[in-house]
C-alpha positions in Angstrom: 0.0 0.0 -0.1 1.9 3.1 -1.1 2.0 6.0 1.3 0.5 9.4 -0.1 2.3 12.5 0.7 -0.6 14.8 0.4 -2.7 15.6 3.7 -6.2 15.7 2.0 -8.1 12.8 0.5 -11.8 13.4 1.4 -13.9 14.3 4.5 -12.9 12.0 7.5 -15.5 9.3 8.1 -14.4 8.5 11.6 -11.7 10.0 13.7 -10.0 8.3 16.8 -7.3 9.7 19.1 -4.8 7.6 21.2 -1.7 7.9 23.0 1.4 7.1 20.7 3.7 4.2 21.3 6.8 5.0 23.7 9.6 6.6 21.9 7.6 8.6 19.4 7.7 12.3 19.3 3.9 13.3 19.4 1.7 13.3 22.3 -1.2 11.8 20.7 -2.3 10.3 17.6 -5.4 11.2 15.6 -6.4 8.6 13.0 -8.8 10.0 10.4 -10.7 7.3 8.3 -12.0 8.5 4.9 -14.5 6.6 2.7 -13.0 8.5 -0.5 -9.6 7.3 0.5 -9.0 3.9 -1.3 -5.6 2.7 -0.9 -3.2 5.4 0.3 -2.0 6.2 4.0 -0.5 9.4 4.9 0.6 11.3 8.0 1.7 14.7 9.2 2.3 16.6 12.4 -0.3 19.2 13.7 1.0 20.9 16.5 1.6 18.2 19.3 -0.5 15.5 17.5 0.2 13.4 14.8 -2.6 12.9 12.2 -2.7 9.7 10.3 -5.1 9.4 7.4 -6.4 5.8 6.2 -9.1 4.3 4.1 -12.3 3.6 6.0 -12.3 0.0 5.0 -9.1 -0.9 6.9 -9.3 -3.1 9.6 -8.0 -2.3 13.2 -4.9 -4.5 12.9 -4.0 -2.7 9.5 -4.6 0.6 11.2 -2.3 -0.4 14.0 0.3 -1.3 11.6 0.2 1.5 9.4 0.1 4.1 12.4 3.5 2.5 13.4 4.9 2.7 10.1 4.0 6.3 9.6 5.5 7.4 12.9 8.4 5.8 11.9 8.6 7.6 8.5 7.8 10.9 10.0 10.5 10.3 12.6 13.0 9.4 10.0 12.2 12.5 8.0 12.5 14.8 11.1 15.6 13.5 12.1 17.1 14.4 8.6 16.0 17.9 8.8 18.6 20.4 10.2 17.7 23.7 11.3 19.7 26.7 10.5 20.7 29.4 13.2 17.9 31.6 12.2 15.3 28.5 12.5 16.9 27.8 15.8 16.4 31.4 17.2 12.8 31.1 16.1 12.1 27.9 17.7 13.6 29.1 20.7 11.4 32.1 20.7 8.3 29.9 20.2 9.2 27.6 23.1 9.8 30.6 25.4 6.4 31.7 24.4 4.9 28.2 25.1 6.5 27.1 28.1 8.0 30.3 29.9 5.4 33.0 28.8 7.9 34.7 26.7 10.0 35.7 29.7 13.2 34.0 28.3 14.5 36.2 25.7 18.0 35.3 24.1 19.9 37.7 22.2 21.4 35.0 20.1 21.0 31.1 19.6 23.2 29.2 17.3 24.9 25.9 16.7 28.6 25.5 17.5 31.3 22.7 16.8 33.3 23.3 19.9 31.1 21.7 22.4 32.0 17.8 22.5 31.4 17.4 26.2 28.0 19.3 26.5 24.7 19.5 24.7 24.4 23.2 25.1 25.5 26.2 27.0 23.9 29.5 28.0 25.7 32.8 29.1 22.9 34.7 30.8 24.9 38.1 31.1 25.2 38.0 27.4 21.8 36.4 26.6 23.4 33.9 24.1 22.7 30.1 23.9 24.9 27.8 22.0 23.9 24.0 21.0 26.3 21.4 20.1 26.3 20.5 16.4 25.9 16.7 17.8 22.2 17.4 18.3 21.5 17.9 14.7 19.7 15.1 13.3 18.0 14.0 16.7 14.4 14.1 17.1 12.9 17.5 17.4 11.7 16.8 20.9 15.5 16.3 22.1 16.6 19.4 20.6 13.5 21.4 22.0 14.5 20.0 25.6 18.0 21.1 25.3 16.9 24.6 23.9 14.3 24.8 26.8 17.1 23.8 29.3 19.3 26.6 28.2 16.5 29.0 27.9 15.6 28.1 31.6 19.0 29.3 32.4 18.3 32.9 31.2 15.4 33.0 34.0 17.5 30.8 36.6 21.1 30.6 36.5 21.9 27.2 38.5 20.3 23.8 38.4 18.2 24.3 41.6 14.6 23.2 42.4 13.4 26.4 40.6 15.1 25.8 37.5 13.9 22.0 37.5 10.2 23.1 38.3 10.6 25.5 35.0 11.5 22.4 32.8 8.4 20.4 34.3 6.3 22.2 32.0 7.8 20.4 29.1 5.9 17.0 28.8 8.9 15.4 27.0 11.6 16.1 29.7 12.1 12.7 30.9 12.0 11.2 27.6 14.6 13.7 26.0 17.0 13.2 29.1 16.7 9.4 28.6 17.6 9.8 24.8 20.5 11.9 25.6 21.7 9.3 28.3 21.4 6.5 25.8 23.6 8.6 23.3 26.2 9.1 25.9 26.1 5.4 27.0 26.3 4.1 23.2 29.3 6.3 22.9 31.1 4.7 25.9 30.6 1.3 24.4 33.5 -0.5 22.9 33.3 -0.7 19.2 33.0 -4.3 17.8 36.0 -5.8 16.0 36.4 -5.5 12.3 34.7 -8.5 10.7 36.9 -8.0 7.6 39.7 -10.6 7.1 43.0 -9.0 7.8 
């Protein structure tokens, strides 16, 4: 069954919303069934929600399988997209507005290549935020978490209780921290020996 990149294919006949499988970037999945849609399946992000469009005749088992396939495809597409500095600044502005009532106002937000032991840094006196280039290609919710972490430092300099209370507003904090911990752990694993003949 080919996936259709277009978002529209008729009026939905039935719509259901559910929680996503663990590890996906969206907080909720909305499945829209359409009697006009015959063979194609498509998906897109709509804010914090993932919308999956499927034919009305599809069984529940097929629906579950296609939701999983489309979530994987969206995650793969998102991980390939790299934000430029201007987009990163705009993203920081939106995140500050959404989670901190716009109180965190960085003067600059940019990618840097000289941070190999930390994911991001903030200099509150200058209002500057720098993110490690190693985050490029990671899921958007992970980049958002690091941005929010550094934005929070514009409001609270240290890592005390007030700081962590600010980050509690972001629903993917624990998931993002777990992802980054996994990346660090994987980097520490010994590399397997070469399988090529010497």
